[in-house]
C-alpha positions in Angstrom: 108.3 79.8 138.6 109.5 80.9 135.4 113.2 79.9 134.5 114.3 83.6 133.8 117.0 82.2 131.3 114.6 80.3 128.9 114.9 80.8 125.3 112.3 78.7 123.4 112.8 77.8 119.7 111.5 76.2 116.6 113.7 76.1 113.7 112.1 79.7 112.6 111.7 81.6 115.8 112.9 82.1 119.2 110.8 83.4 122.2 112.7 84.8 125.4 112.1 87.0 128.1 111.9 90.9 127.3 114.9 92.8 128.7 115.4 96.4 128.6 118.0 96.2 125.8 114.9 95.2 123.7 113.2 98.8 124.5 114.5 101.2 121.6 113.6 98.5 119.1 109.9 98.0 120.4 109.5 101.6 120.4 110.1 101.6 116.7 107.3 99.5 116.0 105.1 102.7 117.1 106.4 104.7 114.2 106.2 101.5 111.4 103.5 99.9 112.6 101.1 101.8 114.6 98.0 99.7 113.6 99.4 96.6 115.6 97.7 98.1 118.9 94.3 98.8 117.4 92.5 96.5 120.0 94.9 97.4 122.7 93.2 97.8 126.4 96.0 100.8 126.9 96.8 103.4 124.3 100.2 102.6 122.4 99.6 105.6 119.7 103.2 107.3 120.4 106.4 106.7 121.8 105.7 107.8 125.5 102.4 105.7 125.5 104.4 102.5 124.3 107.1 103.3 127.0 104.4 103.2 129.6 102.9 100.2 128.3 106.5 98.6 128.5 107.0 99.9 132.0 104.0 98.4 133.3 104.9 95.0 131.9 108.5 95.5 133.8 106.4 96.1 136.7 104.4 93.0 136.6 107.6 91.0 135.7 108.8 92.3 139.3 106.0 91.3 140.9 105.8 87.9 139.3 102.5 88.1 138.1 103.3 88.8 134.4 106.3 87.5 132.2 106.5 89.4 129.0 108.5 88.1 126.1 109.8 88.9 122.6 109.8 87.0 119.5 112.9 86.8 117.1 112.8 85.7 113.6 116.0 83.4 113.9 116.8 84.0 110.3 117.2 87.9 110.8 117.9 88.2 114.6 115.4 90.9 114.6 112.4 91.4 117.1 109.2 90.5 115.3 106.5 90.6 118.0 105.6 89.9 121.6 103.5 87.8 123.6 103.2 87.4 127.5 102.1 85.4 130.4 99.9 87.6 132.8 97.5 87.0 135.9 100.1 84.0 136.4 98.5 82.2 139.8 101.1 79.3 140.2 99.2 77.9 143.7 96.1 77.5 141.2 98.0 76.3 138.4 96.8 78.8 135.6 97.7 81.7 133.7 96.4 84.3 130.7 98.4 84.0 127.6 98.0 87.5 125.7 99.4 91.0 125.0 100.3 89.4 121.8 101.4 90.9 118.5 103.3 90.1 115.4 104.6 92.8 112.8 102.4 92.8 110.0 105.1 91.6 107.7 105.3 88.3 109.7 101.6 87.8 109.9 100.0 84.9 107.8 103.6 82.9 107.6 102.8 80.8 110.6 104.2 82.7 113.5 101.5 82.5 115.7 101.2 78.7 115.4 105.2 78.7 116.3 104.6 81.0 119.3 101.8 79.4 120.7 103.1 75.8 120.2 106.6 77.2 122.6 104.3 79.2 125.0 101.8 76.2 125.6 104.5 73.4 125.5 106.4 75.7 128.2 103.1 76.1 130.3 102.0 72.5 130.5 105.1 70.4 130.0 107.5 72.6 132.1 105.5 74.8 134.7 102.9 71.9 134.5 100.2 74.2 134.8 96.4 72.8 134.3 95.0 75.7 132.2 96.0 78.4 130.1 93.2 81.2 129.6 93.0 83.7 126.5 90.8 86.5 126.2 90.3 89.1 122.8 88.2 91.8 121.9 85.0 90.5 120.2 85.6 92.6 117.2 89.1 91.4 116.4 88.2 88.6 114.0 91.7 88.0 113.2 92.7 87.0 116.7 89.5 84.9 117.4 90.2 83.0 114.0 93.6 82.3 114.8 92.7 80.9 118.2 90.0 78.7 116.6 92.3 77.5 114.0 94.9 76.2 116.8 92.1 74.4 118.7 91.5 76.5 121.5 88.0 76.2 123.4 85.7 79.1 123.3 84.1 79.3 126.8 82.0 82.5 126.5 81.7 86.2 126.4 82.3 88.9 129.2 79.7 91.7 128.2 80.9 95.3 128.4 84.0 93.8 129.9 86.7 96.5 129.5 87.5 99.9 128.3 90.0 100.1 125.7 92.0 102.9 124.1 89.2 104.2 121.8 87.2 105.2 125.0 84.9 102.8 124.4 84.2 99.5 126.3 84.7 96.0 124.9 83.3 92.5 125.0 85.9 89.9 125.7 85.8 86.3 124.3 87.1 83.7 126.3 89.0 80.6 124.9 91.2 77.9 126.7 93.5 75.1 126.7 93.9 72.3 129.4 96.7 70.2 130.1 94.4 67.4 129.1 93.7 68.8 125.9 97.3 69.6 125.0 98.3 66.0 125.2 94.9 64.8 123.8 95.5 66.2 120.3 96.3 69.9 120.6 100.0 69.4 120.6 99.8 67.5 117.7 97.6 69.8 116.0 100.0 72.8 116.5 103.0 70.8 115.1 100.9 69.9 112.1 100.5 73.7 111.6 104.3 74.3 112.1 105.3 71.6 110.0 102.6 73.0 107.2 103.7 76.6 107.7 107.5 75.5 107.2 106.8 73.7 104.1 104.9 76.7 102.6 101.4 74.7 102.3 
């Protein structure tokens, strides 16, 4: 089970569980960076819809099927993103990792490598899960490229899979990581990506 007091950190970023105290700062992203939810499955185009998005996250947390996190820039103490374990199935030793977004001011600086390292390390080394799955809108080239860069394995595409906020339906591309792959080179790959981002390479 998830340790509710966990705080995962590298030298640059802290990942911890979302709390109600974080809501005002998260709502502010709707005003300043509405484009972050372009590929969201649920509408997040105003404060009420963002509040509903967060309420749903807290409800799933109460059911222990999802565990939402915020990402904090340690240098400033500000929230700069969010990510989540969802469809959490401890009996099957698996989870999905998603609902991930980062402030546009942080994108491209290695934040994704730091966060994926922390989340996967916790999943495989603390929770002892066997499988972590990720899904993305097939049109989301940036997200897909990031998953491939980290070393996730592409498994397939779910056609016409889910309705999205713009009223259309999306094809979902599936990636995964296994515990054996984490210890077989994926962890080392992410550590190198983190090192390169910290060195400005």
